[in-house]
Structure formats: structure tokens, C-alpha cells
C-alpha positions as a Markdown table, in Angstrom:
| # | Residue | x | y | z |
|---|---|---|---|---|
| 1 | Met | 2.4 | -13.0 | -18.5 |
| 2 | Arg | -0.2 | -14.2 | -15.9 |
| 3 | Ala | -0.7 | -12.6 | -12.6 |
| 4 | Pro | -0.8 | -15.2 | -9.7 |
| 5 | Ile | -4.3 | -13.5 | -8.7 |
| 6 | Gly | -7.0 | -11.6 | -10.4 |
| 7 | Thr | -8.1 | -11.6 | -14.1 |
| 8 | Phe | -5.6 | -9.3 | -15.8 |
| 9 | Asp | -5.0 | -9.1 | -19.6 |
| 10 | Asn | -1.7 | -7.2 | -19.1 |
| 11 | Ala | 0.8 | -7.9 | -16.2 |
| 12 | Ala | 4.6 | -7.9 | -16.2 |
| 13 | Pro | 7.2 | -7.4 | -13.6 |
| 14 | Ala | 7.1 | -3.5 | -12.2 |
| 15 | Val | 11.0 | -3.2 | -13.6 |
| 16 | Asp | 9.8 | -3.3 | -17.1 |
| 17 | Arg | 6.9 | -0.6 | -16.5 |
| 18 | Ile | 9.1 | 2.0 | -14.7 |
| 19 | Asp | 7.5 | 4.6 | -17.3 |
| 20 | Leu | 4.2 | 3.6 | -15.5 |
| 21 | Leu | 5.5 | 4.2 | -11.8 |
| 22 | Thr | 5.6 | 7.4 | -9.9 |
| 23 | Pro | 9.1 | 8.6 | -9.3 |
| 24 | Pro | 9.6 | 7.3 | -5.7 |
| 25 | Val | 8.0 | 3.7 | -6.7 |
| 26 | Ala | 10.0 | 3.3 | -9.2 |
| 27 | Glu | 13.0 | 4.1 | -7.6 |
| 28 | Ala | 12.0 | 1.7 | -4.9 |
| 29 | Val | 11.5 | -0.9 | -7.1 |
| 30 | Arg | 14.8 | -0.4 | -9.2 |
| 31 | Glu | 16.7 | -0.4 | -5.9 |
| 32 | Gly | 14.7 | -3.5 | -4.3 |
| 33 | Trp | 14.6 | -4.3 | -0.5 |
| 34 | Gly | 14.6 | -7.0 | 2.2 |
| 35 | Gly | 16.1 | -9.4 | -1.1 |
| 36 | Val | 12.7 | -9.3 | -2.8 |
| 37 | Pro | 13.9 | -10.0 | -6.4 |
| 38 | Ala | 12.8 | -7.6 | -8.8 |
| 39 | Asp | 10.9 | -10.0 | -10.8 |
| 40 | Arg | 8.6 | -11.1 | -8.0 |
| 41 | Ile | 7.1 | -7.6 | -8.1 |
| 42 | Leu | 4.4 | -7.3 | -10.6 |
| 43 | His | 2.5 | -4.3 | -12.1 |
| 44 | Val | -0.9 | -4.8 | -13.8 |
| 45 | Asp | -1.8 | -2.1 | -16.2 |
| 46 | Thr | -5.5 | -1.0 | -15.3 |
| 47 | Asp | -8.0 | 1.7 | -15.8 |
| 48 | Pro | -7.7 | 4.7 | -13.7 |
| 49 | Glu | -11.3 | 5.2 | -13.7 |
| 50 | Ile | -11.7 | 1.9 | -12.1 |
| 51 | Ala | -9.3 | 2.1 | -9.3 |
| 52 | Asp | -11.5 | 2.2 | -6.4 |
| 53 | Thr | -11.7 | -0.9 | -4.6 |
| 54 | Ala | -15.4 | -2.0 | -4.9 |
| 55 | Val | -15.6 | -1.2 | -8.4 |
| 56 | Phe | -11.8 | -2.6 | -9.3 |
| 57 | Val | -12.8 | -6.1 | -8.0 |
| 58 | Thr | -16.1 | -6.2 | -10.0 |
| 59 | His | -13.9 | -5.7 | -12.8 |
| 60 | His | -10.9 | -7.8 | -12.2 |
| 61 | Gly | -12.1 | -10.6 | -9.6 |
| 62 | Ala | -14.2 | -10.8 | -6.5 |
| 63 | Asp | -11.2 | -12.9 | -4.8 |
| 64 | Leu | -9.4 | -9.6 | -4.9 |
| 65 | Leu | -11.5 | -8.3 | -2.2 |
| 66 | Asp | -9.6 | -10.4 | 0.2 |
| 67 | Arg | -6.2 | -10.2 | -1.5 |
| 68 | Ser | -5.8 | -6.7 | -2.1 |
| 69 | Ala | -4.6 | -4.0 | 0.7 |
| 70 | Asn | -5.3 | -0.6 | 1.0 |
| 71 | Cys | -2.4 | 1.9 | 2.4 |
| 72 | Val | -3.3 | 5.0 | 4.1 |
| 73 | Val | -1.7 | 8.1 | 5.2 |
| 74 | Val | -2.2 | 8.9 | 9.1 |
| 75 | Ala | -1.2 | 12.3 | 10.9 |
| 76 | Gly | -0.6 | 11.4 | 14.7 |
| 77 | Lys | -0.4 | 14.5 | 17.0 |
| 78 | Arg | 1.4 | 15.3 | 20.5 |
| 79 | Gly | 1.6 | 18.8 | 21.4 |
| 80 | Gly | 3.0 | 20.6 | 18.5 |
| 81 | Glu | 4.4 | 17.5 | 16.8 |
| 82 | Val | 3.0 | 15.8 | 13.8 |
| 83 | Thr | 4.0 | 12.1 | 12.7 |
| 84 | Leu | 3.1 | 10.9 | 9.6 |
| 85 | Ala | 3.0 | 7.0 | 9.2 |
| 86 | Ala | 1.5 | 4.6 | 6.8 |
| 87 | Cys | -1.1 | 1.8 | 7.5 |
| 88 | Val | -1.6 | -1.2 | 5.3 |
| 89 | Val | -4.8 | -3.3 | 6.0 |
| 90 | Leu | -6.6 | -5.8 | 4.0 |
| 91 | Ser | -9.2 | -4.0 | 1.5 |
| 92 | Arg | -12.1 | -5.5 | 3.4 |
| 93 | Thr | -11.0 | -4.0 | 6.9 |
| 94 | Arg | -10.5 | -0.3 | 7.8 |
| 95 | Val | -7.4 | 1.0 | 9.9 |
| 96 | Asp | -7.9 | 1.2 | 13.4 |
| 97 | Val | -6.6 | 5.1 | 13.3 |
| 98 | Asn | -7.9 | 6.3 | 17.0 |
| 99 | Gly | -7.4 | 2.8 | 18.8 |
| 100 | Val | -4.4 | 0.5 | 17.4 |
| 101 | Ala | -2.6 | 3.2 | 15.0 |
| 102 | Arg | -2.9 | 6.1 | 17.7 |
| 103 | Lys | -1.1 | 4.4 | 20.3 |
| 104 | His | 1.4 | 2.7 | 18.0 |
| 105 | Leu | 2.7 | 6.1 | 17.1 |
| 106 | Gly | 2.6 | 7.4 | 20.9 |
| 107 | Ala | 0.1 | 9.9 | 20.0 |
| 108 | Arg | -2.4 | 11.9 | 21.6 |
| 109 | Lys | -4.8 | 12.5 | 18.5 |
| 110 | Ala | -4.8 | 10.8 | 15.1 |
| 111 | Ser | -6.4 | 11.0 | 12.0 |
| 112 | Phe | -6.2 | 10.5 | 8.5 |
| 113 | Ala | -3.9 | 12.9 | 6.9 |
| 114 | Ser | -5.4 | 15.2 | 4.2 |
| 115 | Met | -5.5 | 14.5 | 1.0 |
| 116 | Asp | -2.9 | 17.4 | 0.0 |
| 117 | Thr | -0.3 | 16.0 | 2.8 |
| 118 | Ala | -0.6 | 12.6 | 1.6 |
| 119 | Val | -0.2 | 13.5 | -1.9 |
| 120 | Gly | 2.4 | 16.4 | -1.2 |
| 121 | Glu | 4.5 | 13.9 | 1.0 |
| 122 | Thr | 4.5 | 10.9 | -0.7 |
| 123 | Gly | 4.9 | 12.1 | -4.4 |
| 124 | Met | 2.4 | 9.7 | -5.5 |
| 125 | Glu | -1.4 | 10.2 | -6.6 |
| 126 | Tyr | -4.4 | 9.5 | -4.1 |
| 127 | Gly | -6.2 | 6.4 | -4.4 |
| 128 | Gly | -3.2 | 5.1 | -5.5 |
| 129 | Ile | -0.8 | 5.6 | -2.3 |
| 130 | Thr | 1.7 | 2.5 | -2.0 |
| 131 | Pro | 3.6 | 1.3 | 0.9 |
| 132 | Ile | 6.6 | 0.8 | -1.8 |
| 133 | Gly | 8.4 | 4.2 | -2.0 |
| 134 | Leu | 7.5 | 5.9 | 0.9 |
| 135 | Pro | 9.4 | 8.8 | 2.8 |
| 136 | Ala | 12.3 | 6.7 | 4.3 |
| 137 | Asp | 11.5 | 8.3 | 8.0 |
| 138 | Trp | 8.2 | 7.3 | 8.3 |
| 139 | Pro | 6.9 | 4.5 | 10.4 |
| 140 | Leu | 5.2 | 1.5 | 8.1 |
| 141 | Leu | 2.7 | -0.2 | 10.2 |
| 142 | Ile | 1.4 | -3.3 | 8.6 |
| 143 | Asp | -1.6 | -5.7 | 9.8 |
| 144 | Pro | 0.0 | -9.6 | 9.8 |
| 145 | Ala | -3.1 | -10.3 | 8.0 |
| 146 | Val | -1.9 | -8.6 | 4.9 |
| 147 | Val | 1.5 | -10.0 | 5.3 |
| 148 | Asp | 0.3 | -13.8 | 5.7 |
| 149 | Glu | -1.1 | -13.3 | 2.2 |
| 150 | Glu | 0.8 | -15.1 | -0.6 |
| 151 | Trp | 0.1 | -12.6 | -3.1 |
| 152 | Val | -1.5 | -8.8 | -2.2 |
| 153 | Leu | -2.1 | -6.2 | -4.4 |
| 154 | Ile | -1.7 | -2.8 | -3.8 |
| 155 | Gly | -1.6 | 0.7 | -5.3 |
| 156 | Ser | 1.4 | 1.4 | -7.6 |
| 157 | Gly | 1.6 | 5.0 | -6.6 |
| 158 | Ser | -0.9 | 6.0 | -9.2 |
| 159 | Arg | -4.4 | 5.2 | -10.0 |
| 160 | Arg | -3.4 | 3.8 | -13.4 |
| 161 | Gly | -1.9 | 0.2 | -12.4 |
| 162 | Lys | -1.8 | -2.0 | -9.3 |
| 163 | Leu | 1.3 | -3.9 | -8.1 |
| 164 | Ile | 1.0 | -7.7 | -7.0 |
| 165 | Val | 3.7 | -8.7 | -4.2 |
| 166 | Pro | 4.5 | -11.5 | -2.2 |
| 167 | Gly | 2.7 | -10.3 | 1.4 |
| 168 | Lys | 5.9 | -11.0 | 3.3 |
| 169 | Ala | 7.6 | -8.8 | 0.7 |
| 170 | Leu | 5.8 | -5.9 | 2.9 |
| 171 | Ala | 7.0 | -7.1 | 6.3 |
| 172 | Ala | 11.0 | -6.3 | 4.8 |
| 173 | Leu | 10.2 | -3.0 | 3.3 |
| 174 | Pro | 11.8 | -0.3 | 5.3 |
| 175 | Asn | 10.5 | 1.0 | 8.9 |
| 176 | Ala | 7.7 | -1.7 | 8.4 |
| 177 | Val | 6.1 | -3.2 | 11.7 |
| 178 | Leu | 3.5 | -5.7 | 12.2 |
| 179 | Val | 0.5 | -4.4 | 14.4 |
| 180 | Glu | -1.7 | -6.7 | 15.8 |
| 181 | Gly | -5.6 | -5.5 | 15.2 |
| 182 | Leu | -4.4 | -2.4 | 12.9 |
| 183 | Gly | -7.2 | -3.8 | 10.3 |
| 184 | Ile | -10.6 | -4.1 | 12.0 |
| 185 | Thr | -13.3 | -5.6 | 10.0 |
| 186 | Val | -16.3 | -2.7 | 8.9 |
């Protein structure tokens, strides 16, 4: 099967690659969400050694920089309470953690969650965290530019492989909220 974006040798519906997905991502793909047909979620098998965005786009197409999205875990703190959330922005931008994300979470302070927290709470590998299969009670903040893309390349829960999804499918994920200005140009 040919992927709709990038230059990948090995693309298939994610439901046919459940064995390559982390448990929370596999469960979300099997169950589906928001009426998104399962065959619209694609998995591309890739080398984990080139999973980081800059190296990845060199191997699989420079156009992917504008069609890829990063998902990062943010910890918002107010008093003694910590709220974990995921933020999704296009790869050519970065998350406005201390401005837009902090305000949206109603936090006094916000920062990227530690690697141990991000991995432990999501059940995913660092560098492969994806908005698909996140804990059910987490806010999922998405920059509208991500949803505007016809197809978006995102993590698969592990460093091996990526998912290609319709941008609008991300807006249908549980607890997804479109947040203007979340992604700022680097």
C-alpha cells in the first residue's frame, strides 16, 4: 500500500499492524473513535534510529516537516495539584507551554513533563508519544493547523513506526480541544 504522504516502502492499515503498536495505542486503534474508519489510520514501519523529526524528514521526504505533528506531555501545576495534558503541534513549530497551554489548563506554572512521567503515564516510548491512546482523563490540546492538514504523520507509541491519519481525525479523539496559538513558530 502506498502512503498518502512521504516516501515509505512499508505502509498498511494500523489494524493490520497491532503487534507493532504499544498496548494503549493498539487498543485505541482497535476500538476506533469519532466514526473514523479503521482503514484511514495507516502505520508506516520505520527505523527507530531515525525517529527524530529532523533525521526522519531527510530520509522520508522534506515535505513531511509541514505534514508531521509532535505530541508532547505537559505538566500544569496550581497549588499542590498537577494536571497532565498532551499538546499536539506541527513539527515546524513548538508548543507555547508557558503561555497558551498554561492558561488553557488554568495552571500557575507549566513545563514539559519529565521523561519518566511521560513514559510511565502514557505507556508509550519517549520519542514516539502519540495523541492516540492517551489516558482517558487527560486534556488533549491541538493546534488548529494540525487539524487543517489533510494527512498528518504522528508517533505510533513507539520509536519504530509512525501513524498517518487524517488531520480531522485528531479533533475527534477523546478530550480533544482546538487551541489557537498553541503552536508557535520556532
